Steps between C-alpha positions, in 0.01 A plus 500: 500500500416428861565768759687406817472684827833604644539522875698808586557695818222750545714755681799516266476599132687311230829660403465772237678386181698824499665389824594166344644679199695741722626259765546177306554581134674836477702456819634161387585641157669802658297739284403854590150626433632708210675205334205268554263762358720530193497121451120499537446796270313706761575819689690486827204667671255241368715212623566673833123524566467125447804424716365728774177295489289809435396395149387164366671283244298562184461245222756690293745518790451129570590426138817707535602355837417146392720536192778664703493242781438210265199369689217645290223744590253263666690469828518879537131544418399227745702662778338837425155343487551328838615829653210697346244240607623500859489880514150513349367227731627685805383839378154361418460257793199674655328550167561140392364365829164657410474310170316170515633228272222355286718260303658302782589143405330510163604567145446847353468417125518849352828565677643150462625489857438293809467652841600322818438785743 
């Protein structure tokens, strides 16, 4: 599978999936955190941490939310991954700038990926 570079604003992080769940899904369904947690089979506190954007959507939580929302877990995991990647890139910017790319524009066989950096 070929990897595509996504252009995104450097200053603004992607939306945390907990915010999407809180503002778009639960609000439109008119569900409280307690009722949504019951539907998902998790504690109110666990769901609240995700909705407050202080905790990530785990694989297990993505499975639950994907089943609940009817859109599957992949969307939720991709949103979390985009958010995590943005945060890590910004947190590590200085450190990453010190690393020289040795695989630019050539195939790295043992990893099976192509680099276009």
